C-alpha positions as CSV (number, residue, x, y, z in Angstrom):
1,M,-3.9,19.5,-0.2
2,A,-7.5,20.0,-0.8
3,S,-6.7,22.6,-3.3
4,F,-4.1,20.3,-4.8
5,I,-6.7,18.2,-6.0
6,V,-7.9,21.1,-8.5
7,Y,-4.2,21.6,-9.8
8,D,-3.9,17.8,-10.3
9,L,-7.1,17.4,-12.3
10,I,-6.0,20.5,-14.3
11,F,-2.6,18.9,-14.9
12,L,-4.4,15.5,-16.0
13,I,-6.7,17.3,-18.7
14,L,-3.5,19.3,-20.0
15,F,-1.8,16.3,-20.2
16,G,-4.1,14.5,-22.2
17,I,-4.3,17.4,-24.5
18,F,-0.5,17.5,-25.0
19,A,-0.7,13.5,-25.6
20,L,-3.4,14.0,-28.2
21,F,-1.2,17.2,-29.8
22,I,1.6,14.6,-29.9
23,F,-0.2,11.9,-31.4
24,K,-1.7,14.0,-34.3
25,K,1.4,16.0,-35.1
26,N,3.6,12.5,-35.3
27,R,0.5,10.3,-36.5
28,Q,2.9,8.6,-39.1
29,S,5.4,7.4,-36.3
30,F,2.9,5.7,-34.3
31,K,1.6,2.2,-34.8
32,R,-1.3,0.7,-32.8
33,Q,-1.2,-2.3,-31.2
34,G,-4.5,-3.7,-29.2
35,W,-5.5,-0.6,-27.5
36,M,-1.9,1.2,-27.1
37,F,-0.3,3.3,-29.5
38,L,3.6,2.9,-30.1
39,Y,5.7,5.6,-30.9
40,H,9.2,4.2,-32.2
41,T,12.4,5.9,-31.8
42,K,16.0,5.4,-31.6
43,V,16.6,7.4,-28.2
44,G,18.5,6.0,-25.8
45,I,20.0,2.8,-28.1
46,E,23.8,4.4,-27.8
47,L,23.7,5.1,-24.5
48,M,22.4,1.4,-23.6
49,K,25.4,0.3,-25.9
50,W,27.8,2.5,-24.1
51,G,26.8,1.5,-20.8
52,A,27.0,-2.4,-21.8
53,N,30.7,-1.7,-23.2
54,K,31.6,0.6,-20.1
55,F,30.3,-1.6,-17.4
56,G,30.3,-5.0,-18.8
57,K,33.0,-6.3,-16.3
58,I,30.4,-5.8,-13.5
59,L,27.0,-6.5,-15.4
60,R,28.2,-10.0,-16.5
61,P,28.3,-11.4,-13.0
62,L,25.8,-9.1,-11.9
63,S,23.4,-11.0,-14.4
64,Y,23.4,-13.8,-12.1
65,V,21.8,-11.7,-9.3
66,V,19.4,-10.2,-11.6
67,I,18.2,-13.7,-12.7
68,A,18.0,-14.7,-8.8
69,S,16.0,-11.4,-8.3
70,G,13.4,-12.5,-11.1
71,Y,12.4,-15.8,-9.8
72,I,12.2,-14.1,-6.0
73,L,9.8,-11.6,-7.4
74,M,8.0,-14.7,-9.2
75,F,7.4,-16.6,-6.3
76,S,6.3,-13.4,-4.1
77,I,4.0,-12.4,-6.7
78,L,2.3,-15.8,-7.1
79,W,2.4,-15.7,-3.0
80,L,1.1,-12.9,-2.6
81,I,-1.9,-12.9,-5.3
82,T,-2.7,-16.5,-3.7
83,R,-2.9,-14.6,-0.3
84,T,-5.1,-11.7,-1.9
85,V,-7.6,-14.0,-3.1
86,W,-7.7,-16.1,0.1
87,T,-8.1,-12.9,2.0
88,Y,-10.8,-11.5,-0.2
89,V,-12.9,-14.9,-0.3
90,T,-12.7,-15.5,3.4
91,L,-13.2,-12.0,5.0
92,P,-16.1,-9.3,4.5
93,I,-15.7,-7.4,1.4
94,P,-14.7,-3.8,2.7
95,D,-17.7,-1.5,1.9
96,Q,-15.6,0.4,-0.6
97,L,-15.2,-2.6,-2.7
98,K,-18.8,-3.9,-2.6
99,N,-19.7,-2.5,-5.9
100,L,-16.3,-2.8,-7.7
101,P,-15.2,-5.6,-9.6
102,P,-11.8,-7.0,-8.1
103,I,-10.1,-6.6,-11.6
104,A,-7.0,-4.7,-10.1
105,P,-6.1,-6.5,-6.7
106,L,-3.1,-4.3,-6.0
107,I,-4.3,-0.5,-6.3
108,P,-6.7,0.2,-4.9
109,Y,-7.6,-3.4,-3.4
110,F,-3.8,-3.9,-2.5
111,P,-4.1,-1.1,0.7
112,K,-8.0,-2.0,1.4
113,L,-7.4,-5.9,1.8
114,F,-4.2,-5.8,3.6
115,N,-5.6,-3.1,6.0
116,L,-2.8,-0.6,5.0
117,E,-5.1,2.3,4.1
118,S,-4.1,4.5,7.4
119,V,-0.4,4.5,6.2
120,F,-0.8,5.0,2.1
121,P,-1.0,8.4,1.2
122,P,-3.6,9.8,-1.5
123,L,-2.4,8.8,-5.0
124,Y,-3.1,11.8,-7.3
125,F,-2.7,11.6,-10.9
126,T,0.8,13.9,-10.8
127,Y,2.2,11.3,-8.4
128,F,1.5,8.4,-10.5
129,L,2.6,10.2,-13.9
130,V,6.4,10.8,-12.4
131,A,6.4,7.2,-10.9
132,I,5.4,5.7,-13.8
133,A,8.2,8.0,-15.5
134,V,10.8,6.8,-13.3
135,V,9.4,3.1,-13.5
136,T,9.4,2.9,-17.3
137,I,12.4,4.7,-18.0
138,S,14.6,2.4,-15.5
139,H,12.8,-0.8,-16.5
140,E,13.2,-0.5,-20.1
141,F,16.6,0.9,-20.3
142,A,17.9,-2.1,-18.1
143,H,16.1,-4.7,-20.8
144,G,17.7,-2.6,-23.7
145,L,21.5,-2.5,-21.8
146,F,21.5,-6.3,-21.1
147,A,20.3,-7.3,-24.7
148,K,23.4,-5.0,-25.8
149,L,25.5,-6.8,-22.9
150,W,25.0,-10.1,-25.0
151,N,25.2,-8.6,-28.2
152,I,21.9,-8.8,-29.1
153,K,20.5,-5.8,-31.6
154,V,17.7,-3.2,-30.0
155,K,16.0,-2.4,-33.1
156,T,13.8,0.6,-31.6
157,T,13.0,2.1,-28.2
158,G,9.6,4.0,-27.7
159,L,6.6,5.4,-26.0
160,A,3.6,3.6,-25.2
161,F,0.5,5.9,-25.1
162,F,-2.9,4.6,-23.5
163,G,-5.2,7.5,-23.0
164,P,-3.5,10.0,-21.0
165,F,-1.2,7.4,-19.7
166,F,2.0,6.3,-21.0
167,G,5.0,3.7,-20.8
168,A,8.1,3.1,-22.4
169,F,9.2,-0.1,-24.7
170,V,12.4,-1.4,-25.9
171,E,12.2,-3.7,-28.9
172,P,15.1,-6.2,-29.4
173,D,15.7,-8.4,-32.3
174,E,13.3,-11.1,-31.3
175,K,15.0,-14.0,-33.6
176,K,18.5,-13.1,-32.1
177,M,17.1,-13.2,-29.0
178,A,15.5,-16.7,-29.0
179,R,18.8,-18.1,-30.4
180,A,20.6,-16.7,-27.3
181,P,21.5,-19.0,-24.5
182,K,18.9,-19.2,-21.8
183,K,20.6,-17.6,-19.2
184,H,21.1,-14.6,-21.3
185,Q,17.5,-14.4,-22.2
186,L,16.6,-14.5,-18.5
187,S,18.9,-12.1,-17.6
188,I,17.6,-9.7,-20.2
189,L,13.9,-10.3,-19.2
190,A,14.4,-10.1,-15.5
191,A,16.5,-7.0,-16.1
192,G,13.8,-4.4,-16.0
193,T,12.1,-5.9,-12.8
194,F,15.8,-5.5,-11.3
195,A,16.0,-2.2,-12.2
196,N,12.7,-1.3,-10.4
197,I,14.0,-2.9,-7.3
198,V,17.4,-0.8,-7.6
199,M,15.1,2.6,-7.7
200,F,13.1,1.1,-4.9
201,V,16.2,1.2,-2.9
202,I,17.3,4.4,-4.0
203,F,14.1,6.6,-4.0
204,G,13.3,4.8,-0.6
205,L,16.8,6.1,0.8
206,L,15.8,9.3,-0.9
207,L,12.3,9.4,1.0
208,W,14.0,8.4,4.4
209,A,16.5,11.3,4.0
210,F,13.6,13.9,2.8
211,F,11.4,12.9,5.7
212,A,14.2,13.0,8.3
213,L,15.2,16.8,7.1
214,S,11.8,18.1,6.6
215,F,9.3,16.8,9.1
216,N,9.3,17.1,13.0
217,P,7.4,15.1,15.7
218,S,4.7,17.5,16.7
219,G,2.2,15.0,18.4
220,V,1.5,11.6,19.7
221,I,-1.4,9.4,17.8
222,F,-3.3,7.0,19.6
223,N,-5.4,4.5,17.9
224,A,-7.5,2.8,20.5
225,Y,-9.3,3.5,23.7
226,A,-8.7,1.6,27.0
227,Q,-10.2,-1.6,26.8
228,S,-11.1,-4.3,29.3
229,V,-12.3,-8.1,29.1
230,V,-15.9,-8.7,30.3
231,N,-17.8,-11.5,31.1
232,V,-20.9,-11.8,28.7
233,S,-23.1,-12.9,31.5
234,D,-22.0,-10.1,33.9
235,I,-24.0,-7.5,31.7
236,T,-26.9,-6.1,33.3
237,H,-27.7,-2.9,31.3
238,V,-27.5,-1.6,28.0
239,G,-28.2,2.3,28.2
240,N,-31.2,2.4,30.5
241,V,-32.2,-1.3,29.7
242,S,-32.2,-3.8,32.0
243,I,-30.9,-7.1,30.5
244,L,-32.3,-10.4,31.4
245,S,-31.3,-12.5,28.7
246,V,-28.1,-12.4,26.4
247,A,-30.6,-12.4,23.2
248,L,-31.8,-9.0,24.4
249,I,-28.6,-7.0,24.0
250,P,-28.5,-6.9,19.9
251,T,-32.3,-5.9,20.0
252,V,-31.6,-2.9,22.3
253,A,-28.2,-1.7,21.0
254,Q,-28.3,1.7,19.3
255,D,-26.0,3.0,16.5
256,G,-22.6,4.5,17.8
257,L,-21.7,4.0,21.4
258,N,-23.5,2.5,23.7
259,R,-23.2,2.4,27.5
260,I,-22.6,-0.8,29.0
261,T,-23.0,-1.9,32.7
262,A,-21.4,-5.2,33.8
263,S,-20.9,-6.1,37.8
264,G,-21.6,-2.7,38.8
265,K,-18.9,-0.7,36.5
266,N,-19.6,1.0,33.2
267,Y,-18.1,0.5,29.8
268,Y,-18.9,1.3,26.3
269,A,-19.0,-0.6,23.0
270,P,-20.0,0.1,19.4
271,K,-23.3,-1.8,18.0
272,E,-21.1,-3.6,15.6
273,I,-19.7,-6.1,18.7
274,L,-22.7,-6.6,20.4
275,T,-24.4,-8.8,17.7
276,K,-26.0,-12.0,18.2
277,E,-23.3,-14.2,16.6
278,I,-20.2,-12.6,18.6
279,L,-22.3,-12.5,22.0
280,E,-23.2,-16.3,21.5
281,S,-20.0,-17.6,20.3
282,N,-18.0,-16.0,23.2
283,E,-18.1,-16.4,26.8
284,Q,-16.0,-12.9,27.1
285,I,-16.2,-9.7,25.1
286,V,-13.6,-6.6,24.9
287,L,-15.3,-3.4,25.8
288,F,-14.2,0.4,26.1
289,E,-13.4,1.4,29.7
290,D,-15.6,4.1,31.2
291,A,-12.5,6.7,30.9
292,P,-12.1,10.2,30.0
293,A,-11.0,10.2,26.6
294,I,-14.0,8.2,25.3
295,R,-16.5,9.8,27.2
296,E,-15.3,13.1,25.8
297,N,-15.0,11.6,22.5
298,L,-11.4,12.6,22.2
299,V,-10.0,12.5,18.5
300,G,-6.8,13.3,16.5
301,A,-3.1,13.3,17.6
302,I,-2.9,15.0,21.0
303,T,-0.4,17.9,20.5
304,S,-0.3,19.5,24.2
305,I,-1.9,19.3,27.5
306,D,-2.1,22.3,29.5
307,G,0.1,24.1,27.3
308,K,2.9,21.7,27.3
309,A,3.9,20.2,24.0
310,I,3.3,16.2,23.7
311,R,5.4,14.8,20.9
312,T,6.4,11.5,21.8
313,Q,4.6,8.5,24.2
314,E,7.1,9.3,26.9
315,D,6.0,13.0,26.5
316,L,2.8,11.9,27.1
317,S,3.5,9.5,30.0
318,S,5.6,12.3,32.0
319,V,2.8,15.2,31.6
320,L,0.2,12.8,32.8
321,G,2.3,11.3,35.7
322,N,2.9,15.0,37.0
323,I,-0.6,15.8,37.1
324,E,-2.7,14.9,39.9
325,P,-6.0,12.6,39.4
326,G,-9.2,14.5,39.0
327,R,-8.0,17.5,37.8
328,E,-9.5,19.4,34.6
329,V,-6.7,19.9,31.7
330,I,-6.8,21.5,28.5
331,I,-6.1,18.8,25.6
332,N,-5.2,20.0,22.2
333,T,-5.6,17.8,19.3
334,I,-5.1,17.9,15.5
335,D,-7.2,15.5,13.0
336,S,-6.1,14.2,9.7
337,E,-7.6,17.0,7.8
338,K,-5.3,19.3,9.8
339,Q,-8.3,20.8,12.0
340,V,-7.2,21.9,16.1
341,H,-9.5,20.8,18.4
342,S,-9.4,21.7,22.2
343,Y,-11.1,19.7,24.9
344,E,-11.7,20.2,29.1
345,I,-11.4,17.0,30.1
346,E,-11.2,15.7,33.9
347,L,-8.6,12.9,34.4
348,G,-9.5,10.0,35.9
349,N,-7.9,7.7,38.8
350,K,-6.3,4.5,38.1
351,N,-4.1,3.3,40.9
352,G,-3.7,6.6,42.0
353,N,-2.2,7.9,39.0
354,S,-4.0,10.6,36.5
355,Y,-5.9,8.4,33.6
356,L,-6.5,9.8,30.5
357,G,-7.7,6.1,28.7
358,V,-6.0,6.0,25.4
359,G,-4.2,3.3,23.9
360,F,-1.5,2.2,21.3
361,Y,-2.4,-0.6,19.0
362,N,0.3,-2.4,17.3
363,L,-0.6,-2.1,13.6
364,Q,2.3,-3.9,12.2
365,G,1.0,-7.5,12.4
366,E,2.8,-10.2,10.5
367,G,3.3,-11.7,6.9
368,F,3.3,-9.5,4.0
369,R,1.3,-6.5,6.0
370,G,3.8,-6.9,8.5
371,L,6.8,-6.4,6.1
372,I,5.0,-3.3,4.8
373,A,4.0,-1.8,8.0
374,N,7.4,-2.7,9.6
375,G,9.4,-0.9,6.6
376,I,7.2,2.4,7.4
377,A,7.9,2.4,10.8
378,K,11.7,2.4,10.1
379,I,10.8,5.6,8.3
380,K,7.7,7.2,10.3
381,N,6.7,6.0,13.7
382,P,3.0,5.0,13.1
383,N,2.2,6.5,16.6
384,V,3.7,10.0,16.0
385,Y,2.1,12.9,14.4
386,Y,4.7,14.7,12.3
387,S,4.4,18.6,10.9
388,P,6.5,19.9,8.0
389,S,9.3,22.0,9.5
390,W,8.8,24.5,6.2
391,D,6.4,25.0,3.7
392,G,3.7,22.1,4.8
393,D,1.9,21.6,1.7
394,L,5.0,21.6,-0.8
395,A,7.0,19.6,1.9
396,Q,4.0,16.9,2.0
397,F,3.9,17.0,-1.6
398,I,7.4,16.0,-2.2
399,Y,7.1,13.3,0.1
400,D,4.0,11.6,-1.0
401,M,5.4,11.8,-4.4
402,L,8.4,10.0,-3.5
403,W,6.5,7.5,-1.3
404,W,4.3,6.6,-4.6
405,V,7.7,6.3,-6.6
406,V,8.9,3.8,-4.2
407,M,5.6,2.2,-3.7
408,I,4.9,1.7,-7.5
409,N,8.4,0.5,-8.3
410,I,8.1,-2.4,-6.3
411,L,4.6,-3.2,-7.2
412,V,5.7,-3.0,-11.0
413,A,8.5,-5.2,-10.1
414,L,6.1,-8.0,-8.4
415,M,3.3,-7.6,-11.0
416,N,5.6,-7.8,-14.0
417,M,7.2,-11.2,-12.8
418,L,3.9,-12.6,-12.7
419,P,4.0,-15.8,-15.3
420,V,1.4,-14.8,-17.5
421,S,1.9,-14.1,-21.1
422,I,1.7,-10.5,-21.4
423,L,4.2,-9.7,-19.0
424,D,8.2,-10.5,-18.9
425,G,7.5,-13.0,-16.1
426,G,5.6,-15.4,-18.7
427,R,8.2,-15.6,-20.5
428,F,10.9,-15.9,-17.9
429,F,8.8,-18.7,-16.5
430,Y,8.4,-20.6,-20.0
431,I,12.2,-20.5,-20.8
432,T,12.8,-21.7,-17.0
433,I,10.3,-24.8,-17.7
434,L,11.9,-25.4,-21.1
435,G,15.6,-25.2,-19.5
436,I,14.3,-27.8,-16.8
437,T,12.2,-30.3,-19.1
438,R,13.9,-29.8,-22.1
439,S,10.7,-30.5,-24.1
440,V,8.8,-27.9,-25.7
441,H,5.7,-29.9,-25.3
442,W,6.1,-29.8,-21.5
443,A,6.9,-26.4,-21.4
444,R,3.8,-25.4,-23.2
445,R,1.4,-27.7,-21.0
446,I,2.9,-26.5,-17.8
447,Y,3.0,-22.5,-18.9
448,S,-0.7,-23.5,-20.1
449,W,-1.3,-25.0,-16.8
450,M,0.2,-22.0,-14.8
451,G,-1.8,-19.5,-17.0
452,W,-5.2,-21.4,-16.0
453,F,-4.3,-21.5,-12.6
454,I,-3.9,-17.2,-12.3
455,L,-7.1,-17.4,-14.2
456,A,-9.0,-19.6,-11.9
457,L,-8.0,-17.3,-8.7
458,L,-9.4,-14.2,-10.7
459,T,-12.4,-16.0,-11.3
460,I,-12.6,-17.2,-7.8
461,M,-12.8,-13.4,-6.7
462,M,-15.0,-12.2,-9.5
463,G,-17.1,-15.1,-8.3
464,R,-16.9,-13.7,-4.9
465,W,-18.0,-10.5,-5.8
466,F,-20.8,-11.4,-8.0
467,L,-22.6,-13.4,-5.0
468,N,-21.8,-10.5,-2.8
469,L,-24.1,-8.3,-4.7
470,F,-26.9,-10.5,-4.3
């Protein structure tokens, strides 16, 4: 996919030139609004009207589901952004983020903060453009569809350009919408994000079907070496240096893996876990066992052992179970860059069985991270390496593009229901509070408090980032 980066950059430049050409040719049709240029049209209005008339009997009762989805998304994004701030403040800032101010916590911060980088494919401009087209067209069409359902005039539709990127918009008759019943207003405001949820489901199913038809298991991905728990007080050597005091360990530890001797057995540990703080606060420490895999620096997905194909963990266990301990085998692997590696490894002996010393750590976890990881595991086993069953680059391109269409739909659905003024969620929240309190004064005050609360969260993140610079 390295060559695709060049094509992607070329496409980005060409699209920017095309957008500039359209802007100059139709300059009179553009209106500036802040840092965006809006191109007003009538495209899609008749289709919205036809859809509202044709499917009105379905859309009217569906409006209650649409409103409910708005509240679910609003509560979810408030929880998510609070959790993101908590994670950012309480955990060390990843190296990739130290020089970047946290002004956009979902992308690229979202994968890094929730430790999901390993399951997120690269986001190229081509993927982003296709995903945004799906997101904005479905989102804005749904707004217009429900506006027409409640007999609210849609004045214009159009495109919003900001640099080489674009979005879509629908402009309803604001005066008529403000006089409409609150439940009608709520359904119109939440319709866009509901459409994104529908697209999330549809493209999620397409992603699952495409992956099932286009990729085959071709290897086993291990994400850990065999480990053991060791008493810190039992450590006698780090490398060839004799340890007379625990305080000496951090001073003699070298970069990379260190050979550790404890109770007469050898282990390995990276320098990062041999710090003064970790050793002093723990009586026990987890070390890598002195196993063949770590001694030979085995990396990548295991694809074969002595010519026998390894496609699943069961294959790996079965093949190792049929080889006597101490025998030298040839293990082939493939890394994340699609580079093939070959190792000659002498298998160890553990309880009379052949022993390689690789492990499989559960990355699914709990909370939002667990929800995302569990959803991914339904489509793609994280411990299996898959290869395309046909044109590799094209299959991977389509898979990654579908992946980002799915992911950006759900992220936009969440972010757009954040209760701030520039998003649908702001007006949705205000109308809700107005309906509950029946007081414009209290609705405005509570709405203002919510804005300050969100601003405070972002300020806390910025403060944490600023302090980390020094």
